[in-house]
gemmi code that builds the backbone of each chain (N, CA, C; Angstrom):
import gemmi

chains = {
    "A": [
        ("MET", (64.613, 64.908, -33.641), (64.187, 64.297, -32.372), (63.564, 62.932, -32.628)),
        ("GLY", (64.445, 61.916, -32.642), (64.000, 60.570, -32.994), (62.939, 60.017, -32.058)),
        ("TRP", (62.985, 60.419, -30.793), (62.031, 59.876, -29.819), (60.593, 60.211, -30.195)),
        ("ILE", (60.408, 61.358, -30.828), (59.041, 61.746, -31.213), (58.507, 60.788, -32.274)),
        ("ASP", (59.412, 60.308, -33.145), (58.989, 59.380, -34.209), (58.502, 58.052, -33.649)),
        ("THR", (58.911, 57.708, -32.432), (58.501, 56.427, -31.846), (57.113, 56.518, -31.203)),
        ("LEU", (56.597, 57.741, -31.073), (55.263, 57.898, -30.472), (54.178, 57.623, -31.507)),
        ("LYS", (53.046, 57.128, -31.011), (51.898, 56.874, -31.894), (50.883, 57.980, -31.700)),
        ("PHE", (50.877, 58.894, -32.640), (49.903, 59.980, -32.587), (48.553, 59.474, -33.091)),
        ("GLN", (47.483, 60.132, -32.654), (46.147, 59.823, -33.166), (46.079, 60.196, -34.641)),
        ("GLU", (44.984, 59.827, -35.273), (44.810, 60.148, -36.697), (44.838, 61.645, -36.949)),
        ("ASP", (44.414, 62.415, -35.941), (44.404, 63.874, -36.101), (45.759, 64.501, -35.776)),
        ("GLY", (46.779, 63.662, -35.551), (48.123, 64.180, -35.308), (48.382, 64.579, -33.866)),
        ("LEU", (47.437, 64.285, -32.994), (47.579, 64.671, -31.587), (47.862, 63.452, -30.713)),
        ("ILE", (48.408, 63.732, -29.534), (48.651, 62.681, -28.548), (48.205, 63.230, -27.184)),
        ("PRO", (47.520, 62.411, -26.375), (47.089, 62.890, -25.056), (48.294, 63.140, -24.143)),
        ("VAL", (48.191, 64.178, -23.336), (49.249, 64.514, -22.379), (48.643, 64.697, -20.991)),
        ("ILE", (49.191, 63.975, -20.030), (48.799, 64.120, -18.627), (49.904, 64.907, -17.935)),
        ("ALA", (49.530, 65.967, -17.228), (50.527, 66.754, -16.490), (50.376, 66.495, -15.002)),
        ("GLN", (51.481, 66.131, -14.382), (51.480, 65.750, -12.974), (52.498, 66.598, -12.214)),
        ("ASP", (52.115, 67.024, -11.021), (53.038, 67.770, -10.175), (54.205, 66.863, -9.796)),
        ("GLU", (55.392, 67.298, -10.150), (56.584, 66.478, -9.903), (56.764, 66.135, -8.436)),
        ("LYS", (56.467, 67.085, -7.575), (56.728, 66.893, -6.134), (55.608, 66.142, -5.418)),
        ("THR", (54.355, 66.577, -5.643), (53.248, 65.999, -4.866), (52.592, 64.818, -5.561)),
        ("GLY", (52.811, 64.675, -6.879), (52.165, 63.600, -7.621), (50.739, 63.930, -8.040)),
        ("GLU", (50.263, 65.096, -7.651), (48.897, 65.470, -8.022), (48.757, 65.592, -9.546)),
        ("VAL", (47.675, 65.026, -10.078), (47.399, 65.195, -11.507), (46.806, 66.584, -11.694)),
        ("LEU", (47.463, 67.399, -12.506), (47.095, 68.805, -12.607), (46.183, 69.107, -13.792)),
        ("MET", (46.480, 68.501, -14.935), (45.629, 68.748, -16.100), (45.827, 67.678, -17.152)),
        ("PHE", (44.978, 67.746, -18.150), (45.026, 66.825, -19.281), (44.778, 67.641, -20.526)),
        ("ALA", (45.629, 67.446, -21.534), (45.442, 68.171, -22.787), (46.079, 67.355, -23.911)),
        ("PHE", (46.225, 67.963, -25.067), (46.820, 67.264, -26.200), (48.043, 68.012, -26.703)),
        ("ALA", (48.936, 67.270, -27.332), (50.087, 67.876, -28.000), (50.167, 67.314, -29.407)),
        ("ASN", (50.774, 68.073, -30.299), (51.168, 67.521, -31.591), (52.700, 67.487, -31.606)),
        ("ARG", (53.253, 67.099, -32.731), (54.707, 66.989, -32.835), (55.388, 68.313, -32.494)),
        ("GLU", (54.874, 69.386, -33.061), (55.462, 70.714, -32.858), (55.435, 71.105, -31.378)),
        ("ALA", (54.341, 70.785, -30.709), (54.213, 71.123, -29.284), (55.254, 70.362, -28.456)),
        ("LEU", (55.479, 69.092, -28.800), (56.475, 68.311, -28.061), (57.880, 68.848, -28.322)),
        ("GLU", (58.154, 69.210, -29.566), (59.460, 69.797, -29.888), (59.677, 71.087, -29.106)),
        ("HIS", (58.628, 71.904, -29.067), (58.710, 73.184, -28.368), (58.917, 72.965, -26.865)),
        ("THR", (58.275, 71.932, -26.334), (58.424, 71.588, -24.920), (59.879, 71.274, -24.588)),
        ("ILE", (60.490, 70.453, -25.420), (61.875, 70.052, -25.166), (62.826, 71.230, -25.386)),
        ("GLN", (62.570, 71.997, -26.418), (63.473, 73.109, -26.743), (63.453, 74.204, -25.682)),
        ("THR", (62.268, 74.457, -25.134), (62.147, 75.572, -24.191), (62.187, 75.125, -22.733)),
        ("GLY", (61.876, 73.842, -22.487), (61.774, 73.377, -21.110), (60.448, 73.733, -20.473)),
        ("ASN", (59.574, 74.379, -21.231), (58.230, 74.706, -20.743), (57.207, 73.881, -21.522)),
        ("VAL", (56.298, 73.253, -20.806), (55.358, 72.346, -21.473), (54.423, 73.128, -22.394)),
        ("THR", (54.322, 72.636, -23.611), (53.531, 73.280, -24.654), (52.535, 72.270, -25.198)),
        ("TYR", (51.300, 72.719, -25.377), (50.235, 71.841, -25.870), (49.747, 72.329, -27.232)),
        ("TRP", (48.763, 71.596, -27.750), (48.035, 72.049, -28.932), (46.613, 72.343, -28.482)),
        ("SER", (46.173, 73.557, -28.708), (44.811, 73.914, -28.341), (43.865, 73.478, -29.453)),
        ("ARG", (42.980, 72.542, -29.119), (42.037, 72.057, -30.129), (40.977, 73.107, -30.432)),
        ("SER", (40.622, 73.929, -29.424), (39.583, 74.938, -29.664), (40.142, 76.106, -30.474)),
        ("ARG", (41.355, 76.513, -30.161), (41.937, 77.664, -30.866), (42.746, 77.251, -32.094)),
        ("LYS", (42.964, 75.929, -32.217), (43.716, 75.369, -33.358), (45.076, 76.041, -33.520)),
        ("LYS", (45.781, 76.160, -32.388), (47.124, 76.713, -32.433), (47.953, 76.168, -31.275)),
        ("LEU", (49.247, 76.369, -31.406), (50.164, 75.969, -30.344), (49.779, 76.709, -29.063)),
        ("TRP", (49.761, 75.977, -27.966), (49.311, 76.551, -26.694), (50.502, 76.539, -25.746)),
        ("LYS", (51.179, 77.691, -25.727), (52.329, 77.836, -24.828), (51.771, 78.134, -23.441)),
        ("LYS", (51.531, 77.071, -22.709), (50.868, 77.165, -21.399), (51.570, 78.186, -20.502)),
        ("GLY", (50.790, 79.127, -19.969), (51.342, 80.142, -19.081), (51.808, 81.389, -19.809)),
        ("GLU", (51.647, 81.407, -21.131), (52.103, 82.563, -21.909), (51.388, 83.833, -21.459)),
        ("GLU", (50.081, 83.688, -21.202), (49.289, 84.853, -20.796), (49.434, 85.125, -19.293)),
        ("SER", (49.312, 84.049, -18.519), (49.268, 84.207, -17.052), (50.652, 84.213, -16.402)),
        ("GLY", (51.663, 83.764, -17.155), (52.991, 83.622, -16.560), (53.165, 82.300, -15.830)),
        ("ASN", (52.095, 81.569, -15.708), (52.146, 80.296, -14.985), (52.607, 79.149, -15.896)),
        ("VAL", (53.878, 79.206, -16.268), (54.416, 78.163, -17.142), (54.611, 76.866, -16.356)),
        ("GLN", (54.728, 75.794, -17.112), (54.959, 74.477, -16.525), (56.365, 74.034, -16.887)),
        ("LYS", (57.254, 74.052, -15.900), (58.640, 73.655, -16.145), (58.734, 72.139, -16.211)),
        ("LEU", (59.265, 71.663, -17.314), (59.363, 70.218, -17.534), (60.438, 69.603, -16.647)),
        ("LYS", (60.039, 68.581, -15.866), (60.984, 67.888, -14.990), (61.221, 66.455, -15.437)),
        ("GLY", (60.312, 65.919, -16.221), (60.458, 64.547, -16.719), (59.371, 64.273, -17.731)),
        ("LEU", (59.709, 63.463, -18.756), (58.723, 63.148, -19.799), (58.690, 61.642, -19.975)),
        ("TYR", (57.500, 61.078, -19.942), (57.309, 59.629, -19.980), (56.288, 59.258, -21.043)),
        ("THR", (56.365, 58.013, -21.509), (55.272, 57.496, -22.316), (54.926, 56.097, -21.827)),
        ("ASP", (53.769, 55.626, -22.259), (53.257, 54.358, -21.739), (53.688, 53.167, -22.601)),
        ("CYS", (53.190, 52.002, -22.220), (53.544, 50.748, -22.891), (53.223, 50.790, -24.386)),
        ("ASP", (52.176, 51.492, -24.774), (51.778, 51.572, -26.186), (52.379, 52.793, -26.884)),
        ("LYS", (53.073, 53.611, -26.136), (53.662, 54.851, -26.668), (52.624, 55.748, -27.355)),
        ("ASP", (51.408, 55.743, -26.830), (50.380, 56.604, -27.410), (49.794, 57.611, -26.409)),
        ("VAL", (50.456, 57.752, -25.270), (50.091, 58.755, -24.274), (51.390, 59.303, -23.684)),
        ("VAL", (51.407, 60.589, -23.375), (52.580, 61.208, -22.762), (52.223, 61.654, -21.342)),
        ("LEU", (53.155, 61.435, -20.422), (53.017, 61.934, -19.049), (54.172, 62.897, -18.807)),
        ("VAL", (53.847, 64.119, -18.398), (54.907, 65.057, -18.051), (54.857, 65.336, -16.558)),
        ("LYS", (56.029, 65.281, -15.938), (56.136, 65.702, -14.550), (56.670, 67.127, -14.568)),
        ("ILE", (55.987, 67.987, -13.839), (56.256, 69.417, -13.989), (56.349, 70.138, -12.654)),
        ("GLU", (56.958, 71.321, -12.759), (56.832, 72.299, -11.674), (55.906, 73.387, -12.192)),
        ("GLN", (54.775, 73.553, -11.534), (53.794, 74.537, -11.970), (54.114, 75.894, -11.358)),
        ("VAL", (54.661, 76.794, -12.169), (54.946, 78.142, -11.679), (53.627, 78.833, -11.333)),
        ("GLY", (53.579, 79.504, -10.209), (52.349, 80.172, -9.769), (51.430, 79.272, -8.978)),
        ("GLY", (51.680, 77.956, -9.094), (50.947, 77.020, -8.245), (49.625, 76.524, -8.784)),
        ("ALA", (49.093, 77.151, -9.847), (47.792, 76.736, -10.372), (47.912, 76.345, -11.832)),
        ("ALA", (47.453, 75.145, -12.149), (47.487, 74.689, -13.541), (46.197, 75.038, -14.268)),
        ("CYS", (45.120, 75.243, -13.514), (43.796, 75.388, -14.130), (43.473, 76.860, -14.386)),
        ("HIS", (42.791, 77.106, -15.508), (42.409, 78.481, -15.854), (41.390, 79.049, -14.856)),
        ("THR", (40.806, 78.176, -14.037), (39.870, 78.640, -13.002), (40.599, 79.181, -11.780)),
        ("GLY", (41.934, 79.031, -11.779), (42.721, 79.462, -10.628), (42.926, 78.365, -9.605)),
        ("LYS", (42.368, 77.193, -9.903), (42.578, 76.058, -8.999), (43.955, 75.437, -9.286)),
        ("LYS", (44.499, 74.788, -8.265), (45.783, 74.116, -8.434), (45.690, 73.068, -9.545)),
        ("SER", (44.682, 72.207, -9.440), (44.472, 71.150, -10.430), (43.143, 71.355, -11.130)),
        ("CYS", (43.088, 70.935, -12.390), (41.812, 70.970, -13.119), (40.822, 69.937, -12.581)),
        ("PHE", (41.329, 68.930, -11.878), (40.453, 67.835, -11.437), (39.874, 68.151, -10.051)),
        ("PHE", (39.085, 69.207, -10.006), (38.573, 69.673, -8.713), (37.134, 69.254, -8.469)),
        ("ASN", (36.558, 68.445, -9.340), (35.200, 67.945, -9.144), (35.253, 66.485, -8.700)),
        ("GLU", (34.838, 66.248, -7.474), (34.856, 64.891, -6.933), (33.439, 64.347, -6.871)),
        ("LEU", (33.277, 63.123, -7.354), (31.949, 62.513, -7.321), (31.575, 62.172, -5.889)),
        ("SER", (30.392, 62.661, -5.484), (29.903, 62.419, -4.133), (28.445, 62.017, -4.278)),
        ("GLY", (28.154, 60.725, -4.131), (26.815, 60.244, -4.419), (26.567, 60.409, -5.908)),
        ("ASP", (25.530, 61.170, -6.252), (25.218, 61.381, -7.665), (25.622, 62.784, -8.120)),
        ("ASN", (26.393, 63.479, -7.290), (26.733, 64.868, -7.596), (28.230, 65.121, -7.573)),
        ("TRP", (28.635, 66.213, -8.238), (30.024, 66.648, -8.177), (30.192, 67.627, -7.018)),
        ("LYS", (31.187, 67.377, -6.218), (31.500, 68.259, -5.099), (32.795, 68.984, -5.450)),
        ("GLU", (32.814, 70.301, -5.289), (34.023, 71.036, -5.636), (35.054, 70.889, -4.522)),
        ("VAL", (36.218, 70.391, -4.894), (37.307, 70.232, -3.931), (38.532, 70.962, -4.495)),
        ("GLY", (39.664, 70.824, -3.853), (40.884, 71.393, -4.422), (41.154, 72.793, -3.930)),
        ("VAL", (42.327, 73.258, -4.276), (42.857, 74.501, -3.714), (42.736, 75.642, -4.720)),
        ("GLN", (42.105, 76.748, -4.283), (42.015, 77.948, -5.112), (43.297, 78.758, -4.929)),
        ("VAL", (44.058, 78.917, -5.991), (45.353, 79.599, -5.882), (45.248, 81.072, -6.271)),
        ("PHE", (44.531, 81.330, -7.382), (44.379, 82.731, -7.789), (42.948, 82.995, -8.258)),
        ("ASP", (42.640, 84.283, -8.366), (41.334, 84.721, -8.850), (41.450, 84.919, -10.364)),
        ("PRO", (40.759, 84.117, -11.158), (40.923, 84.208, -12.611), (40.537, 85.569, -13.176)),
        ("GLU", (39.630, 86.270, -12.529), (39.244, 87.596, -13.021), (40.418, 88.570, -12.945)),
        ("LYS", (41.241, 88.402, -11.899), (42.385, 89.296, -11.731), (43.511, 88.946, -12.704)),
        ("VAL", (43.653, 87.666, -13.009), (44.768, 87.229, -13.859), (44.447, 87.406, -15.336)),
        ("TYR", (43.221, 87.027, -15.723), (42.863, 87.067, -17.147), (41.923, 88.224, -17.483)),
        ("GLY", (41.360, 88.868, -16.449), (40.385, 89.907, -16.705), (39.014, 89.363, -17.060)),
        ("HIS", (38.871, 88.055, -16.962), (37.578, 87.409, -17.199), (37.620, 86.054, -16.513)),
        ("LYS", (36.418, 85.453, -16.412), (36.350, 84.143, -15.781), (36.648, 83.060, -16.775)),
    ],
    "B": [
        ("MET", (21.803, 57.643, -13.220), (23.043, 58.267, -12.730), (23.231, 59.630, -13.403)),
        ("GLY", (22.682, 60.652, -12.766), (22.676, 61.982, -13.344), (24.060, 62.557, -13.580)),
        ("TRP", (25.021, 62.172, -12.744), (26.372, 62.728, -12.878), (26.981, 62.376, -14.229)),
        ("ILE", (26.624, 61.218, -14.748), (27.194, 60.817, -16.045), (26.696, 61.749, -17.148)),
        ("ASP", (25.439, 62.226, -17.007), (24.882, 63.136, -18.014), (25.612, 64.473, -18.059)),
        ("THR", (26.303, 64.814, -16.968), (26.992, 66.110, -16.942), (28.372, 66.020, -17.610)),
        ("LEU", (28.819, 64.813, -17.910), (30.121, 64.642, -18.555), (30.011, 64.893, -20.059)),
        ("LYS", (31.101, 65.402, -20.627), (31.135, 65.626, -22.083), (31.924, 64.504, -22.734)),
        ("PHE", (31.214, 63.585, -23.307), (31.868, 62.490, -24.016), (32.329, 62.972, -25.389)),
        ("GLN", (33.340, 62.308, -25.922), (33.783, 62.606, -27.283), (32.683, 62.209, -28.268)),
        ("GLU", (32.882, 62.572, -29.523), (31.893, 62.235, -30.551), (31.687, 60.725, -30.669)),
        ("ASP", (32.744, 59.966, -30.349), (32.639, 58.502, -30.434), (32.043, 57.887, -29.162)),
        ("GLY", (31.572, 58.742, -28.249), (30.911, 58.242, -27.046), (31.866, 57.860, -25.929)),
        ("LEU", (33.152, 58.155, -26.123), (34.155, 57.796, -25.115), (34.643, 59.027, -24.366)),
        ("ILE", (35.217, 58.774, -23.189), (35.827, 59.839, -22.399), (37.163, 59.301, -21.874)),
        ("PRO", (38.217, 60.122, -21.923), (39.515, 59.662, -21.412), (39.472, 59.442, -19.902)),
        ("VAL", (40.161, 58.411, -19.453), (40.230, 58.103, -18.026), (41.698, 57.940, -17.609)),
        ("ILE", (42.089, 58.674, -16.595), (43.425, 58.549, -16.013), (43.273, 57.785, -14.704)),
        ("ALA", (44.063, 56.725, -14.543), (44.007, 55.957, -13.288), (45.269, 56.233, -12.480)),
        ("GLN", (45.047, 56.615, -11.224), (46.140, 57.023, -10.351), (46.092, 56.198, -9.072)),
        ("ASP", (47.247, 55.782, -8.605), (47.343, 55.055, -7.340), (46.897, 55.976, -6.211)),
        ("GLU", (45.882, 55.549, -5.501), (45.308, 56.393, -4.442), (46.339, 56.748, -3.379)),
        ("LYS", (47.213, 55.806, -3.057), (48.156, 56.021, -1.950), (49.411, 56.776, -2.384)),
        ("THR", (50.038, 56.327, -3.480), (51.334, 56.904, -3.863), (51.197, 58.074, -4.827)),
        ("GLY", (50.033, 58.198, -5.479), (49.851, 59.257, -6.471), (50.428, 58.914, -7.822)),
        ("GLU", (51.029, 57.739, -7.947), (51.619, 57.353, -9.233), (50.521, 57.211, -10.298)),
        ("VAL", (50.775, 57.766, -11.483), (49.843, 57.574, -12.593), (50.078, 56.174, -13.155)),
        ("LEU", (49.045, 55.350, -13.144), (49.205, 53.937, -13.474), (48.861, 53.613, -14.918)),
        ("MET", (47.793, 54.187, -15.420), (47.424, 53.920, -16.807), (46.474, 54.983, -17.329)),
        ("PHE", (46.249, 54.902, -18.624), (45.329, 55.799, -19.312), (44.515, 54.966, -20.279)),
        ("ALA", (43.210, 55.152, -20.262), (42.352, 54.406, -21.191), (41.071, 55.213, -21.405)),
        ("PHE", (40.082, 54.586, -22.012), (38.826, 55.273, -22.280), (37.671, 54.525, -21.638)),
        ("ALA", (36.609, 55.269, -21.351), (35.371, 54.664, -20.876), (34.218, 55.208, -21.705)),
        ("ASN", (33.152, 54.436, -21.778), (31.898, 54.974, -22.296), (30.913, 55.020, -21.114)),
        ("ARG", (29.704, 55.399, -21.412), (28.703, 55.518, -20.348), (28.532, 54.198, -19.593)),
        ("GLU", (28.439, 53.114, -20.341), (28.225, 51.803, -19.731), (29.397, 51.433, -18.814)),
        ("ALA", (30.607, 51.754, -19.240), (31.794, 51.439, -18.433), (31.773, 52.211, -17.117)),
        ("LEU", (31.353, 53.465, -17.176), (31.282, 54.273, -15.953), (30.196, 53.749, -15.020)),
        ("GLU", (29.070, 53.370, -15.594), (27.995, 52.796, -14.771), (28.477, 51.521, -14.093)),
        ("HIS", (29.171, 50.679, -14.867), (29.678, 49.412, -14.343), (30.712, 49.661, -13.240)),
        ("THR", (31.519, 50.692, -13.411), (32.525, 51.063, -12.407), (31.863, 51.390, -11.074)),
        ("ILE", (30.821, 52.213, -11.138), (30.142, 52.624, -9.903), (29.369, 51.456, -9.282)),
        ("GLN", (28.739, 50.665, -10.137), (27.918, 49.551, -9.619), (28.766, 48.481, -8.943)),
        ("THR", (29.948, 48.209, -9.501), (30.774, 47.108, -8.986), (31.876, 47.587, -8.056)),
        ("GLY", (32.250, 48.867, -8.160), (33.385, 49.361, -7.381), (34.719, 48.999, -7.989)),
        ("ASN", (34.680, 48.326, -9.138), (35.907, 47.992, -9.873), (35.939, 48.796, -11.173)),
        ("VAL", (37.068, 49.448, -11.435), (37.139, 50.338, -12.596), (37.021, 49.527, -13.890)),
        ("THR", (36.132, 50.004, -14.746), (35.828, 49.336, -16.009), (36.029, 50.332, -17.147)),
        ("TYR", (36.673, 49.869, -18.206), (36.963, 50.731, -19.346), (36.216, 50.223, -20.575)),
        ("TRP", (36.418, 50.938, -21.685), (35.968, 50.462, -22.991), (37.226, 50.168, -23.800)),
        ("SER", (37.319, 48.948, -24.260), (38.474, 48.583, -25.081), (38.214, 48.990, -26.524)),
        ("ARG", (39.010, 49.934, -27.004), (38.831, 50.393, -28.383), (39.262, 49.330, -29.384)),
        ("SER", (40.276, 48.533, -29.010), (40.749, 47.511, -29.952), (39.771, 46.332, -30.017)),
        ("ARG", (39.256, 45.928, -28.860), (38.351, 44.772, -28.843), (36.881, 45.176, -28.978)),
        ("LYS", (36.645, 46.502, -28.938), (35.283, 47.038, -29.073), (34.308, 46.383, -28.108)),
        ("LYS", (34.742, 46.288, -26.863), (33.856, 45.743, -25.833), (34.223, 46.305, -24.468)),
        ("LEU", (33.316, 46.113, -23.531), (33.561, 46.541, -22.161), (34.801, 45.829, -21.642)),
        ("TRP", (35.659, 46.560, -20.984), (36.926, 46.013, -20.520), (36.919, 46.034, -18.992)),
        ("LYS", (36.509, 44.884, -18.442), (36.492, 44.767, -16.986), (37.912, 44.487, -16.529)),
        ("LYS", (38.622, 45.541, -16.280), (40.055, 45.479, -15.958), (40.315, 44.474, -14.847)),
        ("GLY", (41.225, 43.545, -15.099), (41.577, 42.557, -14.088), (40.745, 41.288, -14.178)),
        ("GLU", (39.811, 41.261, -15.121), (38.923, 40.101, -15.242), (39.746, 38.834, -15.508)),
        ("GLU", (40.761, 38.977, -16.359), (41.593, 37.823, -16.711), (42.671, 37.569, -15.653)),
        ("SER", (43.335, 38.641, -15.253), (44.498, 38.502, -14.371), (44.120, 38.516, -12.885)),
        ("GLY", (42.906, 38.955, -12.581), (42.526, 39.117, -11.172), (42.967, 40.454, -10.594)),
        ("ASN", (43.738, 41.192, -11.371), (44.257, 42.467, -10.881), (43.253, 43.599, -11.108)),
        ("VAL", (42.162, 43.530, -10.355), (41.142, 44.567, -10.501), (41.623, 45.877, -9.881)),
        ("GLN", (40.936, 46.939, -10.284), (41.252, 48.264, -9.761), (40.081, 48.716, -8.898)),
        ("LYS", (40.284, 48.723, -7.596), (39.218, 49.138, -6.682), (39.097, 50.651, -6.665)),
        ("LEU", (37.902, 51.111, -6.965), (37.662, 52.555, -7.045), (37.679, 53.182, -5.654)),
        ("LYS", (38.508, 54.215, -5.489), (38.589, 54.927, -4.210), (38.083, 56.365, -4.329)),
        ("GLY", (38.059, 56.880, -5.558), (37.555, 58.240, -5.765), (37.449, 58.501, -7.249)),
        ("LEU", (36.449, 59.288, -7.639), (36.259, 59.586, -9.063), (36.125, 61.094, -9.227)),
        ("TYR", (36.898, 61.648, -10.149), (36.980, 63.093, -10.332), (36.802, 63.440, -11.808)),
        ("THR", (36.389, 64.671, -12.055), (36.440, 65.161, -13.420), (37.036, 66.563, -13.402)),
        ("ASP", (37.416, 67.028, -14.576), (38.150, 68.293, -14.669), (37.201, 69.464, -14.903)),
        ("CYS", (37.786, 70.640, -15.066), (37.039, 71.887, -15.233), (36.079, 71.821, -16.415)),
        ("ASP", (36.456, 71.116, -17.472), (35.610, 71.008, -18.665), (34.689, 69.789, -18.615)),
        ("LYS", (34.834, 68.970, -17.588), (34.058, 67.730, -17.453), (34.182, 66.812, -18.675)),
        ("ASP", (35.368, 66.818, -19.289), (35.568, 65.940, -20.447), (36.719, 64.945, -20.242)),
        ("VAL", (37.178, 64.821, -19.021), (38.193, 63.830, -18.653), (37.837, 63.309, -17.265)),
        ("VAL", (38.081, 62.023, -17.043), (37.821, 61.429, -15.728), (39.146, 61.000, -15.110)),
        ("LEU", (39.270, 61.245, -13.815), (40.422, 60.763, -13.048), (39.900, 59.807, -11.986)),
        ("VAL", (40.418, 58.589, -11.957), (40.027, 57.660, -10.900), (41.223, 57.415, -9.992)),
        ("LYS", (40.965, 57.467, -8.702), (41.981, 57.083, -7.722), (41.646, 55.670, -7.294)),
        ("ILE", (42.637, 54.806, -7.359), (42.358, 53.381, -7.223), (43.340, 52.671, -6.293)),
        ("GLU", (42.890, 51.491, -5.887), (43.815, 50.533, -5.282), (43.999, 49.432, -6.316)),
        ("GLN", (45.225, 49.267, -6.776), (45.506, 48.273, -7.808), (45.801, 46.926, -7.147)),
        ("VAL", (44.839, 46.019, -7.212), (45.053, 44.680, -6.663), (46.154, 43.983, -7.461)),
        ("GLY", (47.058, 43.339, -6.768), (48.167, 42.666, -7.443), (49.360, 43.578, -7.672)),
        ("GLY", (49.109, 44.886, -7.554), (50.229, 45.834, -7.597), (50.629, 46.309, -8.976)),
        ("ALA", (50.142, 45.646, -10.043), (50.557, 46.045, -11.397), (49.347, 46.408, -12.240)),
        ("ALA", (49.372, 47.603, -12.816), (48.269, 48.040, -13.674), (48.528, 47.675, -15.127)),
        ("CYS", (49.792, 47.478, -15.489), (50.163, 47.318, -16.898), (50.176, 45.838, -17.296)),
        ("HIS", (49.743, 45.562, -18.522), (49.734, 44.180, -19.018), (51.158, 43.615, -19.167)),
        ("THR", (52.153, 44.502, -19.114), (53.550, 44.051, -19.182), (54.036, 43.526, -17.828)),
        ("GLY", (53.197, 43.688, -16.805), (53.598, 43.274, -15.460), (54.256, 44.391, -14.668)),
        ("LYS", (54.359, 45.565, -15.306), (54.914, 46.721, -14.589), (53.817, 47.352, -13.718)),
        ("LYS", (54.265, 48.000, -12.663), (53.319, 48.678, -11.783), (52.505, 49.712, -12.569)),
        ("SER", (53.211, 50.566, -13.309), (52.574, 51.606, -14.105), (52.864, 51.379, -15.583)),
        ("CYS", (51.916, 51.782, -16.429), (52.161, 51.725, -17.885), (53.191, 52.768, -18.314)),
        ("PHE", (53.394, 53.787, -17.495), (54.288, 54.880, -17.906), (55.721, 54.588, -17.479)),
        ("PHE", (56.287, 53.529, -18.045), (57.610, 53.083, -17.616), (58.715, 53.491, -18.591)),
        ("ASN", (58.370, 54.292, -19.602), (59.384, 54.780, -20.539), (59.687, 56.240, -20.234)),
        ("GLU", (60.906, 56.499, -19.798), (61.301, 57.870, -19.451), (62.233, 58.412, -20.532)),
        ("LEU", (61.954, 59.615, -20.983), (62.808, 60.217, -22.000), (64.155, 60.570, -21.398)),
        ("SER", (65.225, 60.082, -22.041), (66.584, 60.334, -21.578), (67.397, 60.714, -22.809)),
        ("GLY", (67.683, 62.002, -22.945), (68.301, 62.488, -24.176), (67.308, 62.296, -25.314)),
        ("ASP", (67.693, 61.525, -26.328), (66.796, 61.281, -27.464), (66.191, 59.879, -27.413)),
        ("ASN", (66.360, 59.204, -26.272), (65.919, 57.804, -26.188), (64.990, 57.576, -25.003)),
        ("TRP", (64.238, 56.473, -25.094), (63.404, 56.037, -23.979), (64.197, 55.080, -23.114)),
        ("LYS", (64.205, 55.358, -21.833), (64.871, 54.492, -20.866), (63.778, 53.783, -20.071)),
        ("GLU", (63.902, 52.461, -19.943), (62.873, 51.738, -19.213), (63.096, 51.913, -17.713)),
        ("VAL", (62.063, 52.400, -17.041), (62.130, 52.580, -15.590), (60.927, 51.859, -14.981)),
        ("GLY", (60.715, 52.010, -13.723), (59.511, 51.449, -13.103), (59.732, 50.057, -12.565)),
        ("VAL", (58.728, 49.583, -11.857), (58.828, 48.354, -11.077), (58.141, 47.192, -11.794)),
        ("GLN", (58.887, 46.091, -11.982), (58.302, 44.876, -12.561), (57.645, 44.087, -11.436)),
        ("VAL", (56.330, 43.910, -11.509), (55.606, 43.243, -10.427), (55.381, 41.768, -10.727)),
        ("PHE", (54.994, 41.462, -11.979), (54.784, 40.059, -12.332), (55.317, 39.764, -13.726)),
        ("ASP", (55.433, 38.476, -14.023), (55.890, 38.018, -15.336), (54.651, 37.791, -16.205)),
        ("PRO", (54.462, 38.583, -17.252), (53.226, 38.481, -18.042), (53.038, 37.100, -18.667)),
        ("GLU", (54.133, 36.413, -18.933), (54.007, 35.061, -19.523), (53.326, 34.106, -18.547)),
        ("LYS", (53.619, 34.301, -17.273), (53.017, 33.423, -16.270), (51.552, 33.773, -16.018)),
        ("VAL", (51.226, 35.061, -16.116), (49.867, 35.489, -15.795), (48.913, 35.285, -16.971)),
        ("TYR", (49.399, 35.653, -18.162), (48.519, 35.591, -19.330), (48.853, 34.409, -20.259)),
        ("GLY", (49.996, 33.763, -20.032), (50.437, 32.702, -20.936), (51.016, 33.238, -22.230)),
        ("HIS", (51.186, 34.548, -22.295), (51.816, 35.168, -23.464), (52.326, 36.532, -23.039)),
        ("LYS", (53.143, 37.135, -23.925), (53.659, 38.458, -23.590), (52.697, 39.541, -24.002)),
    ],
}
model = gemmi.Model(1)
for chain_id, residues in chains.items():
    chain = gemmi.Chain(chain_id)
    for i, (resn, *xyz) in enumerate(residues, 1):
        res = gemmi.Residue()
        res.name, res.seqid = resn, gemmi.SeqId(i, " ")
        for name, pos in zip(("N", "CA", "C"), xyz):
            atom = gemmi.Atom()
            atom.name, atom.element = name, gemmi.Element(name[0])
            atom.pos, atom.b_iso = gemmi.Position(*pos), 0.0
            res.add_atom(atom)
        chain.add_residue(res)
    model.add_chain(chain)
structure = gemmi.Structure()
structure.add_model(model)
structure.setup_entities()
């Protein structure tokens, strides 16, 4: 996959990935990928990340079934960030059950919770 | 600004920032901010980043006039990424003169240039 060689990964071998709803344009989440995760994304058609906390390939939706179907893959002028346009199966990208992870809106000096609650995380994961 | 204290900055004091067109939802660019950049953003209403290459505050649009007017500021479930919804004055967020920095679309094994050319960078900056 020659295109992966043209990307500029960070020193730790990771590259930032922004996931955007293909249809609505909503920014759903932000995570990192390594080379293997990008290869897996293309091979399977499901967006795959690298989990920095678990230090392993993160096949998004593996547990919940809420996979992210890849609809388009982009990079920026510096080729050091990836943007994926996706179809979010199940409707929620966030482990909190919200549609988007970006559900905290600055209001004055405080965060106001906004966004759409799609599922109850306790029911899907058995924990919050 | 107490809200800034609730954010989780990286070890280097930076936090990733995604800039999105408030009206169209298009993802325009990705960069980093530090505490000072976020304070400057709120104080001026113009999105300000930290330039990692120049190691200084990056008042976006200072040179070109293409400032980014802040319309909304969000953070994610982990509070370690910022999303700004903006009005891009001049119509182009990218130093290449493109509307969005994410103008490379993966097509087979190659990057295909897509996106809208708004200005000629040679005319605006005197260089490419």
